[in-house]
N, C-alpha and C positions, 0 to 999 in steps of 0.2 A: 504494500500499499504506501508508494511514493508520496511524499509531503513535502512542505518547505520547513526550514529550520525555524521561521517565524511561527508556524503553526505549532511546532513541537516546543517551542518556547511558551506558546500560550498554553499549550498541554500541561506543562510542568510548573507553570506560574513562574517561569524565571525570567533572567534580566538577559535580552538577546545583545551581544555585542557583534557586529560585523554584518555580513551579506544576508539578510533574513530571507532572500528569495531563491536562495540555493535549494535545489531539490535533493531530499534524501531518499535513498531507496532501501537501505538497510542499516541496522545498528550491529557493530561488531567490537569486539574487544581491542585494545590498543595494538597489540601484536599483530592483527589480523586486518585491520580497517584500511581502507584504500579509497580513491575517488569515489563520490556519490555515497560515502557511507558516514555516520556519525559514531563517535566514540566517547569514552569518558575516562577521568582520571580523579583520584580520590584526595592527593595530597602532593607535595613538594617532590616526595620521593620518586615519582613518575614523570616530573616534569621534563627532563631531558628526552624521554621516549615521546612525550607529546609532541616535543618540537621536531623531532625526526620522523613523526607519523605522516602518512600518505592520506589521512582521512580529510574529509571536506570541512567537518565541524566536530566540536566535542562539548560535552557537558562537563563543567569545571566547578570548583568551590569558588566562594565570593572574591579571594584574592589571588587566584592563581595567573602566572604571567601566561601569555599566549602567542607573543611574536606574531600578531596581527592575524591569528587563525580566527575565523568564525565560531565563537563560543556562544553556551547557554551558561549563565552564571546561577547556581542555587546552592542553597545552604547544605543540601544533602545529595552530593552526585549520584551516588548509587542507587537511591531510591528512584531518584529521576530517570535515571537510564534503564531502571526497571521497566518504570512505567512507558518509555518510548519503545522499547523492545517490544513489548505486548502490542502497543499500539501499531506498530509496522507489521507485525507479524498477523496482525487482525484476528488474534485468537480470542475467543469468548467462552464464557463460562458453558460447560454442558448443561443443557436443560434438564429437568427432572425426568428421571425414567420410569419411575414407579416401580412396580413389582415384576420382574421378567417372569413369564409363564415357565421358563426353564429353571428358574430359582426354587429353592426348597424352604419353604417358610412355613414353620409351625402354625397351627391356628391359634394357639394360645399366645403367640407373641404379639407385642404391640408395638405398631410402625408409626413413627412421626409423619406429620405433613410435609410433602415435598422430598421425601425419602427416595433414593434410587438404589434398588437391589438388582443386580446385573445377573446374567445367566450363570447358574451353576454355583451361585452363592448360596449359603446355608443360615438359616437362623432357627435355632432349636426352641423348645418349649419355654416359656414365660421370660423370653428375651424381651427387653425394651431397647429399641432403636429411637433414637431422637429425631427433631426435626432436621430435614435437610441433609441428613447422612447418605454416604454414597458407599456402598458394598461392591467391589469389583469382582470380577469373574473368579470364581473359586474361594473366596473369602468364606471362613466358618466363624459364627458365633455361637458360642454353647449354650448351655440351658441356664438361666437366671442371670445371664450377663445384662448389664446396663450401660448403654450408650448415651452420652450428651447430646446436645444439638451439633451440627456441622462436622460430624467425625467422618474421616475417610480411611476405610480399608482398602488397601491395594491388593492385586490378585494373590490370591493362597495365604494371605494373613490369616493367623488361627487364633481366637480367643477361646481358652478352655473355659469350662463351666465357672460360673460366679463371677468373672472378670469385670470389673468397674472402670469406667472409662469417662473422663471428664469432656468439657466441651471444646471443640475446635481442635481435637486430638487428630494426627495423622500417624497412620500405622502402616509402613511401606510393605512391600511383597514379600512373602514367607517369613514374616517374623512371627515368633511363637510366645504367646503370653498366657503363662498358667500351667506350662508343663509341670512335672513333678519335680520338688528339689530334690537335690543329690544327696538324700539322707540314709544312711546304712548303720547297725550297730552289729558287732561280731556276737553270734550267740551259737554255742556248740559247735564251734569251728567254720559257721558258715555266716556270709554277709547278709543279715535280714532286713528286708527294706523297713522303714519307719514309714508308717502312712503319712501322706502330705494333704492335710484336710484344709489347708487356708485357702487363699485366693490372691489375686493380682488387682492392685488399684492404681490408677493412672490420673493426675490431677488435669487440670484445664491446660491446654495449649501445648500438651507433651508432642514430642516428635519422635517416633521409633523408627530406627533406619531397617533396610533390608536385612533379613536373616538375623536378626538379633532376638535373643531368648531372655525372658525374664520368668523366672520359676515362682511357682506359687509358695507361700508361707506354709510351715508345718501345721501350725493351728491357726494364726492369725494371718494378716495380710501382708505381702511385700508390696511397698509403696513407692511411688516416684512421684516427686512433688510438681506442682504447677510451674509451666514454662521450661521445664528440664529439656534438652535436646540431646538425643542419642544416635550415634552414628550406625553405620552397618557393622554387623559382626560382633555385637557386644554381647557378654553374659553377665547378667545380674541374677545372683545366687538367691536361694530362700531366705525369707525374713529379712532381706536388706530394706533399709529405710533412706531413699535418696532423697536429697533435698530440692528446695525450689530453685530453678535456673542453673542447674549443673550443666556442663557439657562434656560427654562422656565420648571421645573419639574411637575410631575404628578399633576393633579387637581388645579392648579393655574387658578385663576380667575381674568379677568381683565376687569373691566367695560370699558363702552365706553369713548372714545376721551382721552385716556392715551397716554403718550410719554415715551419711555425709551431711554436711550443713548445706547452706545456701551459697550459690555462686561458685560452688568448686568447679575446678578443670581437671580433667584427666586426658592427658595426650596418648596418641596410640600406642596399643600394646602394653599399657602399665597393668600390673596384676596386685591385687589387693588379698592377703590371709584374710580368713574369717574373722568376725567378731571385732574388726576395727572402727574407730571413730575418727572421721576425717572432718576438722572444723571448717567454719565458713571461710570463703573465697581462698581456700588452699589450692596449689597448684601441683599436680603431680606429673612429671616429666614423662616424656615418650619412653616406654620400655623400663619404666621403674618397677622396681620389686617391693612392696611394702609388707613390713613384718609387724610393725608397731604404729601406734597412733600418730596422726599429724596435727598439731595445733592449728588453730584459726590463723589464716593469712601466710601459713608457712608454704614455701616452695622447695620441693624435694626432687632429687635426680638420682640414678643409679640404682645397683642391685648390689647389697640391700640398699634401700633408698636412704640418702641423708639429705641434710639441707643444702640447697644450691650453692652457696658460698664455699661449703667444705667440699662438696663434690667437684666443683671448678678446681679447688687446689690439687685435690687426689689426681684429676685428668692431666693438669699441668705437670705433675710430678711423674707421671707415667710417660709422658712424652720425653722426659730427661732421663729416663732410666737406662737407655744403652750408653749415654754419655757417662753417666754415673757410674756404670760398671767398667767402662774402659779406664776412668779414674781411678776406681778402686783396685783394677788389675795393675796399673802401673805404681801404685802406692805399695801393693804387696811385693811386687818384683823389686822396688827399691829396697824393701825391707828384708829380702829374702825369704819371703814367705812362700809356700805353695798356693797355686791358684785352684787347687782342687776343692 
């Protein structure tokens, strides 16, 4: 949907600087944009790349230097660029689909207005589906599940019985919520399963990535707080209490009965032992291995995880080990000592 820079500036309520009659055919990232495209930059970090760009126009912040390029100045370049991309692509929200005849919906389930249940989705007995929910192909909602309004389940997402989901939650393809926690006890030489009788609860505005798994509690709920965003391939064990607005990056593994505060960040492949407490706004570095609690505001790295400053000193020392070993050999030779 080609349009002019002036029209795009009006769309995002930005300040036009330059030739507003330029025709824009597409919106592309800075490293891909060419003539006829509009791009964006968020800060000074990318200013040099903008000056080298072949794009016809850009969305920039209020104070960005542009070297004569036609720009739209806005307070939030990313949000404005998202709106421009959607406009140029001409994409609109899909209309409500209703209940497809190929879906399996139990007669006792309650379906809110404007919901869409697509082919081969399944809704079990006594489940409650809120208004404007969208269940994609193959999604499964178990018995007694409760979904708030505007929930999206992508293909083959599975909610085991009794799962509770807040409003505006997104659950991506092949995620599984409410499978049994990994609980066994040794009895007469055998690993005997401990029944997992709890469930999973997600707060409002949670997003769960593809192929992520959240286990049901042993007796009570495993909880994920409002606003938390979970990447693909994350494992959250039974009885965990994940706080509000956490960020859990891909391949994080959290063993059972861990608790996190609010605004915690766990980078990729971080692993937590069971029964740990992570304080508010703590940051767990990539591939960190935690075996003890982390206080509020602490940043930890490494395996075993230690405070960031201490871990950086360790890494700097490791880089110097070959040189230190050579120095030690010279000293021992000078003293006539064996190098064995």
